[in-house]
GUTIDREN-954372 format. One record per atom (N, C-alpha, C, O, CB): atom name; residue number from 1; x, y, z. Coordinates in steps of 0.001 Angstrom, whole numbers, plus 500000, padded with zeros to 6 digits. Glycine has a CB too. Layout:
BEGIN
[site 'CA' NUM [X Y Z]]
...
//
This chain:
BEGIN
[site 'N' 1 [326070 628421 585063]]
[site 'CA' 1 [325239 627664 585973]]
[site 'C' 1 [323787 628102 585824]]
[site 'O' 1 [323492 629249 585488]]
[site 'CB' 1 [325719 627839 587425]]
[site 'N' 2 [322922 627187 586076]]
[site 'CA' 2 [321489 627424 585960]]
[site 'C' 2 [321024 628360 587088]]
[site 'O' 2 [321424 628164 588236]]
[site 'CB' 2 [320707 626079 586002]]
[site 'N' 3 [320204 629355 586799]]
[site 'CA' 3 [319720 630277 587835]]
[site 'C' 3 [318958 629563 588966]]
[site 'O' 3 [318990 630006 590114]]
[site 'CB' 3 [318819 631327 587202]]
[site 'N' 4 [318285 628477 588638]]
[site 'CA' 4 [317562 627722 589663]]
[site 'C' 4 [318539 627106 590668]]
[site 'O' 4 [318264 627116 591868]]
[site 'CB' 4 [316697 626620 589013]]
[site 'N' 5 [319661 626576 590207]]
[site 'CA' 5 [320669 625973 591081]]
[site 'C' 5 [321285 627051 591970]]
[site 'O' 5 [321496 626831 593162]]
[site 'CB' 5 [321769 625256 590248]]
[site 'N' 6 [321570 628206 591393]]
[site 'CA' 6 [322141 629307 592174]]
[site 'C' 6 [321162 629753 593259]]
[site 'O' 6 [321562 629999 594397]]
[site 'CB' 6 [322502 630498 591255]]
[site 'N' 7 [319891 629856 592909]]
[site 'CA' 7 [318871 630247 593870]]
[site 'C' 7 [318762 629222 594998]]
[site 'O' 7 [318684 629596 596169]]
[site 'CB' 7 [317519 630412 593171]]
[site 'N' 8 [318757 627943 594655]]
[site 'CA' 8 [318680 626891 595672]]
[site 'C' 8 [319904 626913 596583]]
[site 'O' 8 [319768 626735 597794]]
[site 'CB' 8 [318546 625515 595007]]
[site 'N' 9 [321086 627127 596032]]
[site 'CA' 9 [322298 627199 596848]]
[site 'C' 9 [322249 628404 597793]]
[site 'O' 9 [322680 628309 598943]]
[site 'CB' 9 [323547 627280 595947]]
[site 'N' 10 [321732 629521 597317]]
[site 'CA' 10 [321611 630706 598157]]
[site 'C' 10 [320627 630452 599301]]
[site 'O' 10 [320875 630874 600431]]
[site 'CB' 10 [321161 631916 597319]]
[site 'N' 11 [319530 629778 599024]]
[site 'CA' 11 [318543 629461 600060]]
[site 'C' 11 [319145 628525 601100]]
[site 'O' 11 [318955 628718 602300]]
[site 'CB' 11 [317284 628826 599436]]
[site 'N' 12 [319872 627508 600636]]
[site 'CA' 12 [320513 626566 601560]]
[site 'C' 12 [321529 627298 602437]]
[site 'O' 12 [321607 627033 603637]]
[site 'CB' 12 [321203 625415 600780]]
[site 'N' 13 [322306 628210 601859]]
[site 'CA' 13 [323295 628967 602627]]
[site 'C' 13 [322603 629843 603667]]
[site 'O' 13 [323062 629914 604808]]
[site 'CB' 13 [324164 629833 601692]]
[site 'N' 14 [321515 630507 603301]]
[site 'CA' 14 [320780 631347 604250]]
[site 'C' 14 [320180 630520 605382]]
[site 'O' 14 [320194 630947 606536]]
[site 'CB' 14 [319676 632118 603530]]
[site 'N' 15 [319659 629354 605064]]
[site 'CA' 15 [319113 628484 606103]]
[site 'C' 15 [320203 627995 607050]]
[site 'O' 15 [319970 627875 608253]]
[site 'CB' 15 [318397 627292 605472]]
[site 'N' 16 [321390 627713 606518]]
[site 'CA' 16 [322505 627281 607361]]
[site 'C' 16 [322917 628403 608313]]
[site 'O' 16 [323149 628158 609497]]
[site 'CB' 16 [323706 626846 606492]]
[site 'N' 17 [323007 629617 607807]]
[site 'CA' 17 [323367 630759 608655]]
[site 'C' 17 [322294 630980 609720]]
[site 'O' 17 [322621 631228 610880]]
[site 'CB' 17 [323551 632042 607800]]
[site 'N' 18 [321032 630894 609345]]
[site 'CA' 18 [319939 631064 610304]]
[site 'C' 18 [319999 629982 611377]]
[site 'O' 18 [319740 630261 612547]]
[site 'CB' 18 [318576 631029 609586]]
[site 'N' 19 [320334 628758 610998]]
[site 'CA' 19 [320456 627678 611972]]
[site 'C' 19 [321565 627934 612971]]
[site 'O' 19 [321394 627676 614162]]
[site 'CB' 19 [320698 626367 611269]]
[site 'N' 20 [322695 628435 612509]]
[site 'CA' 20 [323801 628743 613409]]
[site 'C' 20 [323410 629854 614372]]
[site 'O' 20 [323714 629775 615563]]
[site 'CB' 20 [325051 629143 612614]]
[site 'N' 21 [322744 630882 613877]]
[site 'CA' 21 [322321 631993 614734]]
[site 'C' 21 [321344 631496 615800]]
[site 'O' 21 [321478 631852 616970]]
[site 'CB' 21 [321672 633118 613890]]
[site 'N' 22 [320379 630693 615416]]
[site 'CA' 22 [319397 630173 616368]]
[site 'C' 22 [320085 629283 617397]]
[site 'O' 22 [319751 629341 618581]]
[site 'CB' 22 [318286 629388 615636]]
[site 'N' 23 [321030 628468 616972]]
[site 'CA' 23 [321752 627578 617892]]
[site 'C' 23 [322483 628391 618954]]
[site 'O' 23 [322361 628094 620143]]
[site 'CB' 23 [322754 626690 617118]]
[site 'N' 24 [323233 629401 618553]]
[site 'CA' 24 [324011 630174 619508]]
[site 'C' 24 [323131 631056 620393]]
[site 'O' 24 [323508 631332 621532]]
[site 'CB' 24 [325020 631026 618775]]
[site 'N' 25 [321998 631497 619918]]
[site 'CA' 25 [321094 632302 620744]]
[site 'C' 25 [320419 631473 621814]]
[site 'O' 25 [320128 631985 622895]]
[site 'CB' 25 [320046 632968 619880]]
[site 'N' 26 [320163 630206 621540]]
[site 'CA' 26 [319430 629357 622473]]
[site 'C' 26 [320320 628611 623452]]
[site 'O' 26 [319816 627887 624311]]
[site 'CB' 26 [318612 628377 621715]]
[site 'N' 27 [321634 628773 623340]]
[site 'CA' 27 [322530 628122 624295]]
[site 'C' 27 [322387 628796 625644]]
[site 'O' 27 [322207 630012 625709]]
[site 'CB' 27 [324004 628172 623811]]
[site 'N' 28 [322463 628032 626722]]
[site 'CA' 28 [322396 628674 628038]]
[site 'C' 28 [323638 629527 628276]]
[site 'O' 28 [324749 629150 627904]]
[site 'CB' 28 [322252 627615 629155]]
[site 'N' 29 [323431 630665 628893]]
[site 'CA' 29 [324552 631559 629181]]
[site 'C' 29 [325438 630926 630241]]
[site 'O' 29 [324955 630226 631131]]
[site 'CB' 29 [324052 632952 629646]]
[site 'N' 30 [326731 631176 630140]]
[site 'CA' 30 [327643 630653 631138]]
[site 'C' 30 [327390 631367 632458]]
[site 'O' 30 [327165 632576 632497]]
[site 'CB' 30 [329115 630819 630689]]
[site 'N' 31 [327432 630604 633522]]
[site 'CA' 31 [327250 631182 634842]]
[site 'C' 31 [328523 631918 635232]]
[site 'O' 31 [329585 631308 635363]]
[site 'CB' 31 [326893 630092 635887]]
[site 'N' 32 [328417 633215 635416]]
[site 'CA' 32 [329557 634034 635805]]
[site 'C' 32 [329322 634496 637230]]
[site 'O' 32 [328269 635053 637539]]
[site 'CB' 32 [329758 635249 634837]]
[site 'N' 33 [330300 634268 638104]]
[site 'CA' 33 [330169 634705 639475]]
[site 'C' 33 [330137 636230 639499]]
[site 'O' 33 [330961 636891 638866]]
[site 'CB' 33 [331325 634152 640349]]
[site 'N' 34 [329191 636769 640227]]
[site 'CA' 34 [329077 638209 640359]]
[site 'C' 34 [329294 638586 641819]]
[site 'O' 34 [328788 637926 642727]]
[site 'CB' 34 [327700 638709 639853]]
[site 'N' 35 [330046 639647 642029]]
[site 'CA' 35 [330274 640192 643365]]
[site 'C' 35 [329400 641422 643534]]
[site 'O' 35 [328971 642021 642548]]
[site 'CB' 35 [331781 640539 643592]]
[site 'N' 36 [329134 641800 644773]]
[site 'CA' 36 [328255 642934 645053]]
[site 'C' 36 [328895 643860 646069]]
[site 'O' 36 [329646 643422 646940]]
[site 'CB' 36 [326890 642452 645560]]
[site 'N' 37 [328593 645136 645952]]
[site 'CA' 37 [328953 646125 646963]]
[site 'C' 37 [328050 647334 646783]]
[site 'O' 37 [327368 647462 645766]]
[site 'CB' 37 [330463 646528 646861]]
[site 'N' 38 [328047 648215 647766]]
[site 'CA' 38 [327199 649406 647710]]
[site 'C' 38 [328028 650603 647263]]
[site 'O' 38 [329179 650760 647672]]
[site 'CB' 38 [326540 649683 649088]]
[site 'N' 39 [327439 651440 646426]]
[site 'CA' 39 [328088 652665 645981]]
[site 'C' 39 [328437 653499 647207]]
[site 'O' 39 [327589 653691 648079]]
[site 'CB' 39 [327177 653463 644999]]
[site 'N' 40 [329676 654003 647291]]
[site 'CA' 40 [330055 654799 648455]]
[site 'C' 40 [329306 656131 648555]]
[site 'O' 40 [329287 656739 649625]]
[site 'CB' 40 [331532 655061 648421]]
[site 'N' 41 [328695 656592 647475]]
[site 'CA' 41 [328011 657880 647479]]
[site 'C' 41 [326507 657751 647717]]
[site 'O' 41 [325965 658399 648613]]
[site 'CB' 41 [328258 658591 646172]]
[site 'N' 42 [325829 656921 646920]]
[site 'CA' 42 [324367 656847 647012]]
[site 'C' 42 [323856 655535 647601]]
[site 'O' 42 [322649 655372 647774]]
[site 'CB' 42 [323767 657039 645649]]
[site 'N' 43 [324743 654607 647910]]
[site 'CA' 43 [324429 653307 648515]]
[site 'C' 43 [323656 652362 647606]]
[site 'O' 43 [323086 651382 648087]]
[site 'CB' 43 [323647 653518 649764]]
[site 'N' 44 [323621 652630 646311]]
[site 'CA' 44 [322983 651702 645384]]
[site 'C' 44 [323787 650413 645366]]
[site 'O' 44 [325017 650448 645348]]
[site 'CB' 44 [322873 652313 643952]]
[site 'N' 45 [323104 649280 645370]]
[site 'CA' 45 [323776 647988 645336]]
[site 'C' 45 [324230 647733 643905]]
[site 'O' 45 [323421 647710 642978]]
[site 'CB' 45 [322840 646841 645848]]
[site 'N' 46 [325532 647542 643739]]
[site 'CA' 46 [326117 647324 642420]]
[site 'C' 46 [326704 645932 642352]]
[site 'O' 46 [327131 645387 643370]]
[site 'CB' 46 [327193 648380 642107]]
[site 'N' 47 [326730 645353 641169]]
[site 'CA' 47 [327353 644051 640982]]
[site 'C' 47 [328470 644178 639961]]
[site 'O' 47 [328430 645033 639076]]
[site 'CB' 47 [326314 642994 640534]]
[site 'N' 48 [329468 643312 640099]]
[site 'CA' 48 [330598 643347 639185]]
[site 'C' 48 [331262 641983 639130]]
[site 'O' 48 [331075 641154 640020]]
[site 'CB' 48 [331610 644420 639606]]
[site 'N' 49 [332030 641759 638088]]
[site 'CA' 49 [332733 640491 637905]]
[site 'C' 49 [334031 640519 638696]]
[site 'O' 49 [334617 641586 638878]]
[site 'CB' 49 [333013 640219 636402]]
[site 'N' 50 [334491 639358 639172]]
[site 'CA' 50 [335732 639321 639961]]
[site 'C' 50 [336927 639933 639233]]
[site 'O' 50 [337793 640524 639879]]
[site 'CB' 50 [336057 637894 640335]]
[site 'N' 51 [336998 639809 637922]]
[site 'CA' 51 [338139 640367 637191]]
[site 'C' 51 [338118 641890 637146]]
[site 'O' 51 [339103 642498 636727]]
[site 'CB' 51 [338163 639823 635781]]
[site 'N' 52 [337025 642522 637565]]
[site 'CA' 52 [336954 643978 637616]]
[site 'C' 52 [337521 644531 638924]]
[site 'O' 52 [337707 645741 639044]]
[site 'CB' 52 [335514 644435 637443]]
[site 'N' 53 [337798 643669 639904]]
[site 'CA' 53 [338319 644120 641198]]
[site 'C' 53 [339606 644906 640983]]
[site 'O' 53 [340500 644479 640252]]
[site 'CB' 53 [338568 642917 642148]]
[site 'N' 54 [339680 646069 641638]]
[site 'CA' 54 [340853 646926 641516]]
[site 'C' 54 [340777 647906 640351]]
[site 'O' 54 [341625 648792 640244]]
[site 'CB' 54 [342073 646082 641368]]
[site 'N' 55 [339788 647771 639480]]
[site 'CA' 55 [339630 648684 638346]]
[site 'C' 55 [338652 649803 638711]]
[site 'O' 55 [337865 649671 639649]]
[site 'CB' 55 [339136 647918 637088]]
[site 'N' 56 [338711 650882 637974]]
[site 'CA' 56 [337833 652027 638204]]
[site 'C' 56 [336473 651789 637568]]
[site 'O' 56 [336357 651118 636543]]
[site 'CB' 56 [338462 653314 637648]]
[site 'N' 57 [335452 652349 638192]]
[site 'CA' 57 [334102 652274 637672]]
[site 'C' 57 [333329 653510 638079]]
[site 'O' 57 [333842 654373 638791]]
[site 'CB' 57 [333396 651009 638164]]
[site 'N' 58 [332082 653590 637617]]
[site 'CA' 58 [331220 654714 637969]]
[site 'C' 58 [329824 654179 638235]]
[site 'O' 58 [329352 653275 637545]]
[site 'CB' 58 [331203 655796 636842]]
[site 'N' 59 [329175 654739 639230]]
[site 'CA' 59 [327817 654345 639576]]
[site 'C' 59 [326856 654823 638485]]
[site 'O' 59 [326918 655984 638081]]
[site 'CB' 59 [327411 654921 640962]]
[site 'N' 60 [325973 653953 638003]]
[site 'CA' 60 [325032 654385 636963]]
[site 'C' 60 [323976 655364 637478]]
[site 'O' 60 [323363 656079 636685]]
[site 'CB' 60 [324346 653178 636366]]
[site 'N' 61 [323756 655408 638793]]
[site 'CA' 61 [322749 656315 639344]]
[site 'C' 61 [323325 657711 639585]]
[site 'O' 61 [322788 658702 639090]]
[site 'CB' 61 [322186 655748 640652]]
[site 'N' 62 [324427 657786 640353]]
[site 'CA' 62 [324926 659107 640762]]
[site 'C' 62 [326205 659531 640032]]
[site 'O' 62 [326673 660656 640205]]
[site 'CB' 62 [325180 659112 642250]]
[site 'N' 63 [326762 658640 639227]]
[site 'CA' 63 [327971 658904 638431]]
[site 'C' 63 [329235 659077 639277]]
[site 'O' 63 [330261 659521 638763]]
[site 'CB' 63 [327763 660141 637595]]
[site 'N' 64 [329173 658733 640559]]
[site 'CA' 64 [330349 658788 641420]]
[site 'C' 64 [331351 657728 640950]]
[site 'O' 64 [330971 656590 640673]]
[site 'CB' 64 [329958 658567 642922]]
[site 'N' 65 [332624 658105 640862]]
[site 'CA' 65 [333639 657144 640449]]
[site 'C' 65 [334219 656465 641685]]
[site 'O' 65 [334261 657049 642768]]
[site 'CB' 65 [334758 657836 639623]]
[site 'N' 66 [334663 655228 641507]]
[site 'CA' 66 [335201 654429 642604]]
[site 'C' 66 [336101 653359 642025]]
[site 'O' 66 [336213 653217 640807]]
[site 'CB' 66 [334066 653796 643456]]
[site 'N' 67 [336744 652606 642906]]
[site 'CA' 67 [337541 651438 642515]]
[site 'C' 67 [336791 650224 643023]]
[site 'O' 67 [336424 650169 644197]]
[site 'CB' 67 [339023 651496 643093]]
[site 'N' 68 [336554 649236 642145]]
[site 'CA' 68 [335866 648025 642559]]
[site 'C' 68 [336682 647333 643644]]
[site 'O' 68 [337885 647134 643476]]
[site 'CB' 68 [335632 647079 641354]]
[site 'N' 69 [336042 646960 644761]]
[site 'CA' 69 [336776 646302 645839]]
[site 'C' 69 [337186 644886 645447]]
[site 'O' 69 [336577 644268 644574]]
[site 'CB' 69 [335931 646268 647113]]
[site 'N' 70 [338223 644387 646103]]
[site 'CA' 70 [338659 643016 645878]]
[site 'C' 70 [337705 642030 646533]]
[site 'O' 70 [336948 642392 647434]]
[site 'CB' 70 [340075 642812 646409]]
[site 'N' 71 [337746 640782 646076]]
[site 'CA' 71 [336875 639752 646628]]
[site 'C' 71 [337341 639380 648030]]
[site 'O' 71 [338490 638981 648219]]
[site 'CB' 71 [336849 638507 645714]]
[site 'N' 72 [336453 639509 649013]]
[site 'CA' 72 [336778 639194 650383]]
[site 'C' 72 [336382 637754 650696]]
[site 'O' 72 [337063 637072 651462]]
[site 'CB' 72 [336085 640169 651338]]
[site 'N' 73 [335329 637313 650132]]
[site 'CA' 73 [334830 635954 650374]]
[site 'C' 73 [333790 635631 649330]]
[site 'O' 73 [333620 636388 648374]]
[site 'CB' 73 [334236 635806 651806]]
[site 'N' 74 [333083 634511 649491]]
[site 'CA' 74 [332056 634205 648509]]
[site 'C' 74 [330948 635237 648529]]
[site 'O' 74 [330516 635683 649592]]
[site 'CB' 74 [331486 632828 648756]]
[site 'N' 75 [330490 635613 647339]]
[site 'CA' 75 [329435 636626 647266]]
[site 'C' 75 [328102 635987 647551]]
[site 'O' 75 [327902 634793 647325]]
[site 'CB' 75 [329415 637314 645890]]
[site 'N' 76 [327187 636801 648053]]
[site 'CA' 76 [325832 636323 648334]]
[site 'C' 76 [324872 637095 647455]]
[site 'O' 76 [324860 638326 647462]]
[site 'CB' 76 [325462 636485 649845]]
[site 'N' 77 [324058 636358 646690]]
[site 'CA' 77 [323050 637014 645859]]
[site 'C' 77 [321760 637130 646651]]
[site 'O' 77 [321405 636237 647421]]
[site 'CB' 77 [322815 636235 644532]]
[site 'N' 78 [321068 638237 646452]]
[site 'CA' 78 [319780 638422 647133]]
[site 'C' 78 [318703 638546 646123]]
[site 'O' 78 [317537 638708 646481]]
[site 'CB' 78 [319789 639646 648043]]
//
């Protein structure tokens, strides 16, 4: 094959990959419901996903470990 054809094919492939990357980066993020509670040790307001309820976590400020509380009702963002 001619080196010019190979070079053109490589450029087209790179442009296609760049287009896919740009497309996926510019898509709006899915809205994920976030729940909130205060750290039992330092009272820092923490947020977590509903599927994390009942799992263990640690506060990023004081490193206190806790179990994420279950969802009691709709969360309120401030």
